[in-house]
C-alpha positions in Angstrom: -54.2 -65.1 6.7 -56.6 -62.7 5.2 -58.4 -62.5 1.9 -58.6 -58.6 2.4 -56.8 -56.1 4.7 -58.6 -52.8 5.0 -56.8 -49.9 6.3 -58.2 -46.5 8.0 -56.0 -43.6 6.8 -55.9 -40.9 9.5 -54.0 -42.0 12.5 -53.5 -45.5 10.9 -51.1 -45.4 7.9 -50.5 -41.6 8.2 -50.1 -39.3 11.1 -52.4 -36.6 10.1 -53.4 -35.1 13.5 -51.1 -31.9 13.1 -52.5 -31.3 9.7 -56.1 -31.6 10.9 -55.5 -29.5 13.9 -53.7 -26.8 11.7 -56.4 -26.7 9.2 -59.2 -26.5 11.7 -57.5 -23.5 13.3 -56.9 -21.8 9.8 -60.7 -22.3 9.0 -61.6 -20.4 12.3 -59.1 -17.6 11.4 -60.7 -17.2 7.9 -64.2 -17.6 8.8 -64.4 -16.3 12.3 -61.5 -14.1 12.7 -63.0 -12.3 15.8 -63.1 -15.7 17.7 -60.0 -17.2 19.3 -59.0 -20.3 17.5 -59.7 -23.5 19.2 -56.7 -24.8 21.6 -55.5 -28.3 20.7 -56.9 -29.6 24.1 -60.4 -28.8 22.6 -59.8 -30.2 19.1 -58.1 -33.6 20.1 -61.2 -35.0 21.8 -63.3 -34.4 18.9 -60.9 -35.8 16.3 -60.3 -39.1 18.5 -64.0 -40.0 18.0 -63.6 -40.1 14.2 -66.5 -37.6 13.8 -67.0 -35.9 10.4 -65.6 -32.3 10.0 -69.3 -30.8 10.2 -69.6 -32.3 13.7 -66.3 -31.1 14.8 -66.9 -27.5 13.7 -70.4 -27.6 15.2 -69.0 -28.5 18.6 -66.3 -25.9 18.3 -68.4 -23.1 17.0 -69.6 -20.4 19.6 -73.0 -20.0 17.9 -74.6 -23.1 16.4 -77.6 -21.0 15.2 -75.4 -19.3 12.8 -73.2 -22.1 11.8 -73.2 -22.9 8.0 -71.9 -26.5 7.9 -71.4 -26.6 4.1 -69.4 -23.4 4.1 -67.2 -24.4 6.9 -66.5 -28.0 5.6 -65.8 -26.8 2.1 -63.4 -24.2 3.6 -61.7 -26.7 5.9 -61.1 -29.1 2.8 -59.5 -26.2 0.6 -57.3 -25.3 3.4 -56.3 -28.8 4.3 -55.3 -29.3 0.6 -53.4 -26.1 0.4 -51.6 -25.9 4.0 -52.5 -29.3 5.9 -51.3 -31.8 3.2 -47.7 -31.1 3.8 -48.0 -31.6 7.4 -48.9 -35.3 6.9 -46.4 -38.1 7.1 -46.5 -41.9 7.2 -46.0 -43.9 10.4 -42.3 -45.3 10.3 -43.8 -49.0 9.8 -46.3 -48.3 7.2 -44.1 -49.1 4.3 -42.8 -52.3 5.8 -46.6 -53.4 6.4 -47.6 -52.6 3.0 -44.4 -54.2 1.3 -45.0 -57.4 3.3 -48.7 -57.7 2.4 -48.1 -56.7 -1.0 -45.4 -59.4 -1.3 -47.9 -61.9 -0.2 -50.4 -60.8 -2.7 -52.9 -59.9 0.0 -55.4 -57.3 -1.5 -55.0 -53.9 0.6 -57.7 -51.3 0.7 -58.3 -48.1 2.3 -61.7 -46.9 3.6 -61.3 -43.2 5.0 -63.8 -40.6 6.0 -61.3 -38.3 4.4 -61.7 -37.2 0.7 -60.3 -39.6 -1.9 -58.4 -36.7 -3.4 -56.6 -36.1 0.0 -56.0 -39.7 0.6 -54.4 -40.2 -2.9 -52.3 -37.2 -2.7 -50.7 -38.1 0.5 -50.0 -41.7 -0.7 -48.4 -40.5 -3.8 -46.2 -38.1 -1.9 -44.9 -41.0 0.4 -44.6 -43.4 -2.8 -47.2 -45.7 -1.1 -50.0 -45.2 -3.6 -48.6 -48.1 -5.7 -49.7 -50.6 -3.1 -53.4 -49.8 -3.5 -55.5 -50.5 -6.6 -57.4 -47.5 -7.6 -60.8 -49.2 -7.1 -59.8 -50.2 -3.6 -59.4 -46.6 -2.3 -62.6 -45.4 -0.9 -63.3 -42.0 0.9 -65.6 -39.0 1.0 -67.0 -37.8 -2.4 -67.0 -41.3 -4.0 -70.4 -42.7 -5.3 -72.1 -45.0 -2.9 -69.6 -44.7 0.0 -71.2 -43.6 3.2 -69.3 -42.7 6.4 -68.1 -45.5 8.6 -69.4 -47.3 10.5 -72.1 -47.8 7.9 -71.2 -51.1 6.3 -72.6 -50.3 2.8 -69.2 -49.0 1.5 -67.9 -52.5 1.9 -70.9 -54.4 0.8 -72.0 -52.3 -2.1 -68.8 -50.9 -3.3 -65.4 -52.4 -1.9 -66.1 -56.2 -1.9 -67.6 -56.0 -5.5 -64.4 -54.0 -6.4 -62.2 -56.7 -5.0 -64.1 -59.6 -6.8 -63.9 -57.6 -10.0 -60.1 -57.3 -9.9 -60.0 -61.2 -9.6 -58.0 -61.1 -6.5 -60.4 -63.2 -4.5 -62.2 -65.1 -7.2 -65.8 -66.1 -5.8 -64.9 -66.6 -2.3 -67.1 -65.4 0.6 -66.4 -62.2 2.1 -63.8 -63.4 4.8 -61.5 -63.5 6.5 -61.1 -59.7 6.4 -59.2 -57.6 8.8 -60.0 -53.9 9.5 -56.9 -51.8 10.7 -58.1 -48.5 12.3 -57.4 -46.2 15.3 -60.8 -45.2 16.5 -64.0 -46.6 17.9 -65.6 -46.0 14.6 -63.2 -48.4 12.9 -63.8 -51.1 15.4 -67.6 -50.7 15.0 -67.1 -50.7 11.2 -65.1 -53.8 11.4 -68.0 -55.6 13.5 -70.7 -54.3 11.1 -69.0 -55.9 8.2 -68.1 -59.1 10.0 -64.4 -58.5 10.1 -61.6 -59.0 12.5 -60.4 -55.6 13.9 -57.0 -54.4 14.8 -56.7 -51.2 16.8 -53.7 -49.1 16.4 -53.3 -47.4 19.8 -50.7 -44.8 18.7 -53.4 -43.2 16.5 -55.9 -40.6 17.3 -58.6 -42.8 19.1 -59.4 -42.5 22.7 -57.8 -45.5 24.6 -60.6 -45.8 27.0 -63.3 -45.9 24.4 -61.5 -48.1 22.0 -60.6 -50.8 24.7 -64.2 -51.0 25.3 -64.8 -51.8 21.7 -63.0 -55.1 22.3 -60.7 -55.2 19.1 -59.2 -58.4 18.0 -55.8 -57.2 18.2 -53.6 -54.3 19.2 -51.0 -52.6 17.2 -48.4 -50.5 19.1 -46.5 -48.1 16.9 -44.4 -50.3 14.5 -45.8 -53.3 16.3 -48.5 -53.6 13.6 -45.7 -55.0 11.6 -45.5 -57.8 13.9 -49.2 -58.2 14.2 -49.9 -58.5 10.6 -46.8 -59.8 9.0 -44.6 -61.9 11.1 -44.9 -65.5 12.3 -42.8 -64.7 15.5 -41.8 -67.3 17.9 -42.3 -66.0 21.3 -40.4 -68.3 23.9 -42.3 -68.7 27.2 -41.5 -70.7 30.1 -44.1 -72.7 32.2 -42.1 -74.7 34.9 -42.4 -76.5 38.3 -44.3 -74.1 40.2 -46.0 -72.5 37.1 -47.1 -75.3 34.8 -48.8 -74.4 31.5 -52.4 -74.9 32.8 -52.5 -72.5 35.5 -50.7 -69.7 37.1 -49.1 -66.5 35.5 -47.3 -68.6 32.7 -50.5 -69.7 31.1 -52.0 -66.1 31.6 -49.1 -64.5 29.8 -49.1 -67.4 27.1 -52.8 -66.8 26.3 -52.3 -63.1 26.0 -49.5 -63.6 23.5 -51.6 -65.9 21.6 -54.3 -63.4 21.3 -51.8 -61.1 19.8 -51.0 -63.7 17.1 -47.8 -64.9 18.6 -46.4 -68.4 18.3 -45.2 -70.1 21.7 -42.5 -72.2 22.6 -43.3 -73.6 26.0 -40.7 -75.2 28.0 -42.0 -77.7 30.7 -40.0 -79.5 33.5 -39.3 -83.2 33.1 -41.6 -84.1 36.0 -44.5 -82.5 34.1 -44.1 -84.8 31.0 -46.9 -87.2 32.1 -49.3 -84.3 32.5 -48.3 -82.2 29.5 -51.2 -82.7 27.3 -53.7 -82.5 30.2 -52.0 -79.2 31.3 -51.9 -77.8 28.0 -55.7 -78.5 27.4 -56.5 -76.9 30.6 -54.3 -73.8 29.8 -55.1 -73.4 26.1 -58.0 -75.4 25.1 -58.6 -78.3 22.6 -55.8 -79.4 20.4 -57.4 -77.7 17.4 -57.1 -74.3 19.1 -53.4 -74.8 19.9 -52.0 -74.3 16.5 -48.8 -72.2 16.8 -47.8 -73.7 20.3 -44.8 -76.1 20.5 -43.6 -77.7 23.7 -40.2 -78.8 24.9 -39.2 -80.9 27.8 -36.4 -79.1 29.5 -34.7 -78.8 32.8 -33.7 -75.1 32.6 -31.1 -75.3 35.2 -29.1 -77.7 33.2 -27.0 -76.1 30.5 -27.0 -79.2 28.1 -30.9 -79.3 28.3 -31.3 -75.7 27.4 -28.8 -75.7 24.6 -30.5 -78.8 23.2 -33.9 -76.9 23.1 -32.5 -73.8 21.6 -30.8 -75.8 18.8 -34.1 -77.3 18.1 -35.5 -73.8 18.0 -32.8 -72.5 15.8 -33.4 -75.3 13.3 -37.0 -74.1 13.2 -36.0 -70.4 12.9 -33.9 -71.4 9.8 -36.3 -73.7 8.2 -39.1 -72.4 5.8 -42.5 -72.4 7.0 -44.6 -75.6 6.6 -47.3 -75.4 3.8 -50.0 -74.6 6.2 -48.2 -71.6 7.5 -47.1 -70.1 4.4 -50.0 -67.7 4.3 -49.0 -66.4 7.6 -45.4 -66.0 7.6 -42.3 -66.6 5.4 -40.1 -67.5 8.5 -40.4 -67.3 12.2 -38.2 -65.0 14.1 -37.4 -65.3 17.9 -38.1 -62.0 19.4 -39.6 -62.4 22.8 -38.3 -64.4 25.9 -40.7 -64.6 29.2 -39.0 -66.3 32.0 -41.6 -67.2 34.5 -39.8 -70.0 36.2 -40.0 -69.9 40.0 -39.4 -72.0 43.0 -40.4 -71.3 46.7 -40.2 -73.0 50.0 -40.7 -71.5 53.4 -38.4 -72.0 56.4 -37.1 -70.0 59.4 -33.8 -68.3 58.3 -31.7 -70.2 60.7 -33.1 -73.7 59.7 -33.1 -73.2 56.1 -31.2 -76.2 54.5 -28.5 -75.5 52.0 -30.1 -77.7 49.5 -33.2 -75.5 49.6 -30.9 -72.2 49.0 -29.3 -74.0 46.1 -32.8 -74.9 44.6 -34.1 -71.3 44.9 -30.9 -69.9 43.3 -30.9 -72.7 40.5 -34.6 -72.1 39.4 -35.0 -68.6 40.0 -31.5 -67.3 38.9 -29.5 -69.9 36.8 -32.5 -71.0 34.9 -33.5 -67.5 33.5 -29.8 -66.8 33.0 -29.2 -69.9 30.9 -32.2 -69.4 28.8 -31.6 -65.5 28.3 -28.1 -66.3 27.1 -29.3 -68.9 24.6 -32.1 -66.5 23.4 -29.8 -63.8 23.0 -27.4 -65.8 20.9 -30.3 -67.0 18.7 -31.8 -63.5 18.3 -28.5 -62.0 17.4 -27.7 -64.8 15.0 -31.1 -64.4 13.3 -30.8 -60.6 13.2 -27.6 -60.9 11.4 -29.4 -62.8 8.5 -32.0 -60.0 8.1 -30.3 -58.6 5.0 -31.8 -61.7 3.1 -35.2 -61.1 4.6 -37.7 -58.8 3.3 -38.2 -56.7 6.3 -36.5 -55.4 9.5 -36.2 -57.8 12.5 -38.8 -57.0 15.4 -37.1 -55.7 18.5 -35.9 -58.2 21.0 -37.6 -58.4 24.4 -36.8 -60.2 27.7 -39.3 -60.1 30.6 -38.1 -61.8 33.9 -40.8 -62.4 36.4 -39.5 -61.3 39.8 -41.4 -60.7 42.8 -42.4 -58.2 45.5 -39.9 -60.3 47.5 -37.0 -58.8 45.5 -37.8 -55.5 47.3 -38.7 -56.3 50.7 -37.9 -59.0 53.4 -40.8 -61.4 53.7 -40.8 -63.7 56.9 -39.6 -67.2 56.4 -38.7 -66.3 52.7 -34.9 -65.8 53.1 -33.7 -67.9 50.1 -36.4 -66.8 48.0 -36.2 -63.1 48.8 -32.3 -63.4 47.9 -32.9 -65.3 44.6 -35.4 -62.7 43.4 -33.3 -59.8 44.3 -30.5 -61.4 42.4 -32.9 -61.8 39.4 -33.2 -58.0 39.3 -29.4 -57.5 39.3 -29.4 -60.2 36.4 -32.1 -58.3 34.5 -30.2 -55.1 34.9 -27.1 -56.7 33.6 -28.7 -58.2 30.5 -30.2 -54.8 29.7 -26.8 -53.0 30.1 -25.0 -55.6 27.8 -27.7 -56.4 25.1 -29.6 -53.2 25.0 -27.4 -51.7 22.3 -27.9 -55.0 20.2 -31.5 -54.9 19.9 -32.7 -56.7 22.9 -34.2 -54.9 26.0 -34.5 -56.6 29.4 -37.1 -55.8 32.2 -38.8 -57.5 35.0 -42.3 -57.5 36.6 -42.7 -57.9 40.3 -46.1 -59.0 41.4 -47.6 -59.5 44.9 -49.5 -62.7 45.6 -51.3 -63.4 42.4 -54.6 -65.0 42.7 -53.9 -68.3 40.9 -54.7 -71.8 42.0 -51.6 -71.9 43.9 -52.2 -68.5 45.3 -55.8 -69.6 46.4 -54.5 -72.6 48.1 -51.8 -70.7 50.0 -53.9 -67.7 50.9 -57.5 -68.9 50.7 -58.2 -69.4 54.5 -60.3 -66.5 55.7 -58.2 -65.2 58.4 -54.8 -65.7 56.5 -56.1 -63.8 53.4 -57.6 -60.9 55.5 -54.5 -60.4 57.4 -52.4 -60.1 54.3 -54.7 -58.0 52.3 -54.4 -55.5 55.2 -50.7 -54.9 54.0 -51.8 -54.0 50.5 -52.9 -50.4 50.2 -55.3 -51.5 47.3 -56.7 -54.4 49.6 -56.5 -56.7 46.6 -54.5 -59.7 45.3 -53.0 -59.3 41.8 -55.2 -61.0 39.2 -53.2 -63.1 36.7 -54.4 -61.1 33.9 -53.0 -57.8 35.5 -49.6 -59.3 35.7 -49.8 -60.5 32.2 -50.9 -57.0 30.9 -47.8 -55.5 32.4 -45.6 -58.2 30.9 -47.1 -57.4 27.3 -46.5 -53.8 27.9 -42.9 -54.5 28.2 -42.9 -56.5 25.1 -44.7 -54.1 22.8 -42.5 -52.1 20.1 -43.2 -48.8 21.7 -41.5 -49.9 24.9 -38.2 -49.8 23.5 -36.8 -47.1 25.7 -37.9 -49.0 28.9 -34.7 -51.1 29.7 -33.5 -52.4 32.9 -36.7 -51.4 34.8 -39.0 -53.3 37.1 -42.8 -53.0 37.3 -44.2 -53.5 40.6 -47.7 -55.1 40.2 -48.1 -55.2 44.0 -51.0 -52.9 44.9 -48.6 -50.7 46.8 -47.4 -53.5 49.1 -43.6 -52.4 48.9 -44.3 -48.7 49.3 -44.8 -49.1 53.0 
């Protein structure tokens, strides 16, 4: 997918915070022994900015008028080499990422504000140096390399070195991906015209970095998924939530932004509108690469089995030539159940057929799809020894409702079905958690979708309902989608059998 992938070092490939903090404290002990050493709470905010050591020490020094930057930085680098280097360690997924990129012959570079000597020493210690050609390791002390986010290190040094190695021939400088953990890295990517992937497990401040609008996020070992997998993400868009509107399309678009491929299941009665709905939800045909659609009545076991057999064949088949640069093979790792049905009636007059519809769509459908997904995931995971990397963790997220927690007037069958979905989710979590799949749910209040606006748009109705929500707002579709994505990320592996209420506090009263 990329002609070049550039990595930052501190907080991106290596966890170096402990080494940096320890070396800063040692420097204070040596050069200013009468002054208390800075505390971690004072050091971390400065490190998170990606600022040079001189700026960090200037901010921590008690008397800037007597501060000798050259002496402090020199002492710090010496102490880091002697005492800090042993405290560095690569992140668990670093080797998998580098091996996968190397196997695909994607040039890999490092541009760090740390000294080249320290970077190479850490890489060599972890047996990772072999993945980086020597001319593609740039850092402090190398001629022509200025600190990020100055772009000259790329235009004047790195890209000429890449071309000299013959890895990209005479092609233009792109597409390039910059992977880093601070706002400085995101700005650097922007300055050189590259895509950016922000590693939120690193040292950068989340609030600052999210404002920088990176093109992708990496969550701990999730960087493996973002960079190296062509993962199939299974996503329902059914009767009450077709692919063009509602929560399903919001979640699907968020997954696409993460680089996921989607398999969208749509109800038979939507067949005639499929293309129109997809265009409204996902844009023109040219922008829908990586999206597959399958007509499926999810309440029918035979229909679900048929779709998942087709997905299994796609998983086992090698990638098409057009996809070969993006992935060697797809892997089914995430299932999002957004199916939903609701109709309102007084409890004593609710027809049995309506109760059955609620249970079929809101409980049986997610059950059938989760069973098929779990079997597909576990079968694919058993084939991993023949693949080049570990399987991504399995994730199931079921879309429940605030109605699963409280009684809503004239929603008897709906409340019962969504409460049942919570019980079903907990059972999935219990049985499949030890086999690589976590299962959780998200319970939103009324979401301000097209359907929500139609049902609650009238002024008096809207104002009366908003008074029952402590925050005084309906849920935005992207707020619900963000909760779903949080449960899908690799670092959420210890969240299993939980329910996230995106309800503004509706259910706490």
